[in-house]
C-alpha positions in Angstrom: 147.2 81.4 103.1 146.0 85.0 103.1 148.7 87.6 102.5 149.6 89.9 105.4 152.1 92.6 105.9 153.4 95.2 108.4 154.4 98.8 107.9 155.5 101.6 110.1 153.2 104.7 110.5 155.7 107.3 111.7 158.2 106.1 114.3 155.9 104.7 117.1 153.0 103.0 115.3 152.7 99.8 113.2 149.9 98.9 110.8 149.1 95.2 110.3 147.1 94.5 107.2 145.7 91.3 105.6 144.3 90.8 102.1 141.0 89.0 103.0 137.3 89.2 102.3 135.3 92.1 103.8 133.1 90.1 106.1 132.3 89.6 109.8 134.2 86.3 110.2 137.5 87.9 109.1 136.8 91.1 111.0 136.4 89.0 114.2 140.0 87.9 113.6 141.2 91.5 113.7 139.2 92.2 116.9 141.0 89.2 118.5 144.4 90.3 117.3 143.8 93.7 118.8 142.8 92.2 122.1 145.9 90.0 122.2 148.4 92.7 121.1 147.0 95.3 123.5 148.5 93.2 126.4 152.0 93.1 124.9 154.8 95.0 126.6 155.4 98.3 124.9 152.0 98.5 123.2 150.0 101.5 124.4 146.9 100.7 122.4 145.8 98.3 119.6 143.1 99.7 117.4 141.2 97.5 115.0 140.4 99.0 111.6 138.8 97.7 108.4 140.9 94.5 107.7 143.7 95.9 109.7 145.1 96.6 113.2 147.2 99.5 114.3 149.6 99.2 117.2 150.4 102.4 119.0 153.8 102.0 120.8 155.5 103.5 123.8 158.7 103.9 121.9 160.4 103.2 118.6 160.3 99.4 118.1 163.7 97.7 118.7 162.7 94.4 117.1 160.3 94.9 114.2 160.9 91.4 113.0 159.7 89.9 116.3 156.5 92.0 116.2 155.9 90.9 112.6 156.3 87.2 113.5 153.9 87.5 116.5 151.2 89.3 114.5 151.4 87.1 111.5 151.4 84.1 113.8 148.1 85.3 115.4 146.6 85.9 112.0 147.6 82.4 110.7 146.1 80.8 113.9 142.6 82.0 112.8 141.9 83.3 116.3 138.5 85.1 116.5 136.6 87.3 118.9 132.8 87.1 118.7 131.0 90.0 120.2 127.3 90.1 121.1 127.0 93.8 121.0 124.0 96.0 121.7 121.5 97.1 119.1 120.9 100.7 118.3 117.8 101.6 116.3 118.2 104.8 114.3 115.3 106.8 112.7 116.2 107.8 109.2 114.5 110.4 106.9 115.3 109.2 103.4 115.5 111.5 100.5 114.6 115.2 100.3 117.1 117.9 101.3 118.9 115.5 103.7 119.2 112.8 101.1 120.1 114.6 97.9 121.4 111.5 96.1 118.6 109.0 96.8 116.9 109.5 93.4 120.2 109.4 91.5 121.2 106.1 93.2 117.8 104.6 92.4 118.2 105.5 88.7 121.7 104.3 88.6 120.8 100.9 90.0 117.5 100.6 88.0 115.4 100.4 91.1 112.6 102.5 92.6 113.3 104.8 95.5 111.1 102.7 97.7 113.1 99.6 96.8 116.4 101.3 97.6 115.0 102.3 101.0 113.7 98.8 101.6 117.1 97.2 100.7 119.1 99.7 102.7 117.0 99.4 105.9 116.5 95.6 105.8 119.8 94.4 107.5 121.1 94.8 111.0 124.5 96.3 110.3 127.5 95.3 112.5 130.0 97.9 113.5 133.3 96.6 112.2 135.5 99.5 113.3 135.2 103.1 114.6 137.3 105.7 112.9 137.7 108.0 109.9 136.5 110.8 112.2 135.6 110.6 115.9 132.6 108.4 116.4 132.1 107.3 112.8 131.2 103.6 112.4 132.4 101.4 109.6 129.5 99.0 109.0 129.3 95.5 107.5 126.2 94.1 106.1 125.2 96.3 103.1 123.3 94.4 100.4 125.6 93.9 97.4 122.7 95.0 95.2 123.3 98.5 96.6 127.0 98.7 95.7 127.7 102.1 94.1 130.8 104.0 93.1 132.1 107.0 95.0 131.0 110.3 93.5 133.3 111.9 90.9 132.8 115.3 92.5 132.7 115.1 96.4 130.5 117.4 98.4 132.5 120.0 100.3 130.4 119.6 103.4 127.7 117.4 104.8 126.0 118.0 108.1 126.3 115.7 111.1 123.9 112.8 110.8 124.1 112.4 107.1 123.5 108.8 105.9 125.7 107.9 103.0 127.0 104.8 101.1 129.7 103.9 98.6 131.1 100.6 97.5 129.9 98.1 100.1 130.0 100.6 102.9 127.4 102.7 104.5 127.3 104.9 107.6 126.2 108.1 109.3 128.5 111.1 109.6 129.3 111.7 113.3 130.3 115.3 112.5 130.0 117.8 109.7 132.6 117.5 106.9 133.3 116.7 103.2 132.2 113.4 101.6 132.5 111.6 98.3 129.8 109.1 99.1 126.2 109.0 98.0 123.9 110.6 100.6 120.6 108.9 101.0 119.1 110.5 104.1 119.7 111.9 107.6 119.4 111.1 111.2 119.5 113.0 114.5 122.0 111.0 116.5 125.0 112.1 118.7 127.5 109.4 117.8 130.4 111.2 119.5 130.4 113.2 122.7 133.8 114.1 124.4 132.0 114.4 127.7 130.5 110.9 127.6 132.3 107.8 128.7 132.9 106.2 126.3 132.9 109.2 124.0 131.8 107.0 121.0 128.2 105.9 121.1 129.0 102.6 119.5 131.9 100.1 119.7 133.1 97.3 117.4 130.6 94.4 117.5 127.6 96.7 118.2 124.8 96.8 115.6 122.7 99.4 113.9 119.2 99.1 112.5 118.0 101.9 110.3 114.2 102.7 110.7 112.7 104.6 107.8 110.4 107.3 109.3 110.0 109.3 106.1 110.7 108.8 102.4 110.8 111.8 100.1 111.0 110.5 96.5 
């Protein structure tokens, strides 16, 4: 049985986590738990994360043990939510000024730049969760052959639309900010707009397909 645990985040939020593989089947279980828990009395919102769910509560929980029992029971039941989300195709300019680490990644992995681009753009990535910063999508589906370590020295700032990867994760920055990931390219996409409904362009279960429009080796 997979280990799971609850912990408080401040006084009115609970984080449910499970030690499980990073794949779509297990992520569908977190989506299902979030749906179920969002309807419970006293739960303002249930937010699925990467192998976790956060419950935002109306008040300080009076019976933590009961919440723990219900959440662990849902997890052990194996309940899943399968989502047939929409597909967004995103044009990517790989390498050059917008992808300063592409050559370095190719050298580290012993591949050509063209092969790195081919491997990276081959899958349809599934949005597992939205977070980190507003509109940012955590994606599942990166080829294990592209697994890389985080950078020892992070960049202090990357522009919005930067395409990066580290570990078994890849994604496009929805806003400018620092990053310790390896930046492969850039895109011109507005992933978050506070005046749009919903504000985030993509939701869990949606898919992204990266289309190489230019490769600068």
